[in-house]
C-alpha positions in Angstrom: -49.0 7.8 3.3 -46.1 7.8 1.0 -45.0 11.5 1.8 -44.5 10.3 5.4 -42.3 7.4 4.6 -40.1 9.3 2.3 -38.4 11.2 5.2 -37.8 7.9 7.1 -36.3 6.4 4.0 -34.0 9.6 3.5 -33.0 9.1 7.2 -32.3 5.4 6.7 -30.0 6.1 3.8 -28.3 8.8 5.6 -27.6 6.6 8.5 -26.3 3.8 6.2 -23.8 6.3 4.6 -22.5 7.4 8.0 -22.2 3.8 9.1 -20.2 3.1 5.9 -18.1 6.2 6.3 -16.6 4.5 9.5 -14.9 2.2 7.2 -13.6 4.9 5.1 -10.0 6.6 5.3 -11.2 10.1 6.2 -9.5 10.0 9.8 -6.1 8.8 8.6 -3.0 10.9 9.0 -1.3 12.6 6.2 -2.4 15.1 3.6 -4.5 13.9 0.5 -2.7 14.2 -2.7 -4.3 16.4 -5.1 -6.3 14.5 -7.8 -5.6 11.2 -5.7 -8.1 10.9 -2.8 -6.9 7.7 -1.6 -3.2 8.8 -1.4 -1.9 10.4 1.7 1.4 12.1 2.0 3.4 13.0 5.0 5.8 15.8 5.2 9.5 14.8 5.9 9.3 16.0 9.6 6.2 14.3 10.2 7.0 10.8 8.9 6.9 7.9 11.4 9.6 5.4 11.3 8.3 2.2 9.7 8.3 -1.1 11.3 11.1 -3.3 10.4 8.8 -6.0 8.6 10.5 -9.4 9.0 9.5 -12.7 8.0 9.8 -15.4 5.4 8.8 -14.9 1.8 6.3 -17.0 -0.1 9.3 -19.2 -1.4 10.7 -19.5 2.3 13.7 -17.0 2.2 14.1 -14.6 5.2 13.6 -10.9 4.5 13.6 -7.7 6.4 12.3 -4.2 5.4 15.7 -2.8 6.9 17.5 -4.7 3.9 16.1 -2.0 1.6 17.4 1.0 3.6 18.5 3.8 1.5 15.8 2.6 -1.1 12.4 3.9 -1.6 10.2 0.8 -0.9 6.3 0.1 -1.8 5.2 -2.3 0.8 1.9 -3.6 -0.7 -0.3 -5.8 1.4 -2.6 -8.1 -0.5 -4.5 -11.5 -0.9 -5.1 -13.6 -3.9 -8.8 -13.7 -3.2 -9.1 -9.8 -3.4 -10.2 -8.4 -6.8 -8.6 -5.0 -6.6 -5.4 -6.9 -5.5 -5.6 -9.0 -8.9 -6.1 -5.6 -10.6 -3.1 -3.9 -9.3 -0.7 -6.9 -9.6 0.5 -5.7 -13.1 0.7 -2.2 -12.2 3.1 -3.2 -9.3 5.1 -5.5 -11.5 5.3 -2.5 -14.1 6.6 -0.3 -11.1 9.2 -2.7 -10.0 10.5 -3.4 -13.6 10.7 0.5 -14.3 11.9 2.0 -11.3 14.2 -0.8 -9.7 17.1 0.8 -11.5 16.5 4.1 -9.7 16.4 2.5 -6.3 12.7 1.7 -5.9 11.7 -1.8 -4.7 8.2 -3.4 -4.1 7.9 -5.6 -1.1 4.6 -7.5 -0.8 2.9 -8.8 2.1 0.5 -11.6 1.4 -2.6 -12.2 3.8 -3.6 -15.5 2.2 -4.4 -18.4 4.6 -2.6 -20.8 2.1 0.9 -20.5 0.9 0.1 -22.2 -2.2 -2.7 -19.4 -3.1 -0.1 -16.9 -2.6 2.7 -18.6 -4.8 -0.2 -19.3 -7.6 -1.0 -15.6 -7.5 2.7 -14.7 -7.7 3.3 -17.0 -10.5 0.1 -16.1 -12.3 1.1 -12.3 -12.5 4.9 -13.1 -12.8 5.7 -10.9 -10.0 9.5 -9.9 -9.9 9.4 -8.9 -6.1 9.2 -10.9 -2.8 6.1 -11.2 -0.7 6.4 -11.9 3.1 3.9 -14.8 3.9 1.7 -13.3 6.8 -1.7 -15.2 7.0 -2.6 -13.7 10.3 -2.2 -10.1 9.3 0.1 -9.5 12.0 2.8 -7.5 9.9 0.3 -4.6 9.2 -0.6 -4.3 12.9 2.7 -3.0 13.7 2.0 0.0 11.7 1.5 3.3 13.7 -2.0 3.9 14.5 -4.0 5.9 11.9 -1.8 5.3 8.8 -4.1 2.9 7.1 -7.3 1.0 7.5 -5.7 -2.7 8.0 -9.1 -4.2 7.6 -9.4 -3.1 3.9 -7.3 -4.7 1.2 -5.1 -3.9 -0.8 -3.0 -1.0 0.7 0.4 0.3 -0.1 2.8 2.1 2.3 5.6 4.2 0.7 8.8 4.0 2.8 11.4 6.7 2.0 15.3 6.0 1.8 15.4 6.9 5.4 13.1 4.2 6.6 10.0 6.4 7.2 6.4 6.4 6.0 6.4 8.9 3.4 2.9 8.0 1.8 0.0 5.5 2.0 -2.5 4.4 -0.6 -5.7 2.5 0.2 -7.1 0.4 -2.7 -5.5 -0.6 -5.9 -2.6 1.3 -7.1 -1.6 2.1 -10.6 2.2 2.9 -11.7 1.3 6.5 -12.7 -0.1 6.9 -9.2 3.1 5.8 -7.6 5.3 7.6 -9.8 3.8 10.8 -8.4 4.7 9.7 -5.0 8.1 8.2 -5.9 9.5 11.1 -8.1 9.7 13.7 -5.1 11.3 11.2 -2.9 14.0 10.3 -5.3 14.5 14.0 -5.8 15.0 14.7 -2.2 17.4 11.7 -2.1 19.5 13.4 -4.8 18.4 11.5 -7.8 17.1 13.1 -10.9 14.3 11.4 -12.7 16.7 10.2 -15.6 19.6 9.2 -13.3 20.1 5.5 -12.4 21.2 4.3 -9.1 24.3 2.0 -8.9 
């Protein structure tokens, strides 16, 4: 009796794995970065233009992604209730602090229903970069299809100095992971790793 059940159990597990894979990032555009399976990069000629994310920050200031043209921008979509978002917040803060003088900036997009929750998160982690307040998640829906799974938080879009999507990362990021993506973009823009922008 048990021998006949085992194949059914194996089939059930296989079906569950296939269903879960439907939420994975395997069908996203771009090439997986070696050693970083959740990071995808796009060659310069294949990069789509990033939408001009526009809105008000958690503090109520107006901001546009186009304000950062000529810079490398990490657009990070998060929410305060998201565990991986909390894990990556210190890394994004470190990235902003370490790379800002070289022309790299972080722009958050907060999906919290409550502005107060987003502000509390920002204060708790002492984030030194702005976050657009986007409780309905409409900003991410403006991205070209296939770049990221917008149903899963957090995710990060790396925008090159020309305003095009150069890379994406699903899940929590670290500063070293972002450095691998940022460095070649700065080099292509004529900056050496040690050179500071003015």
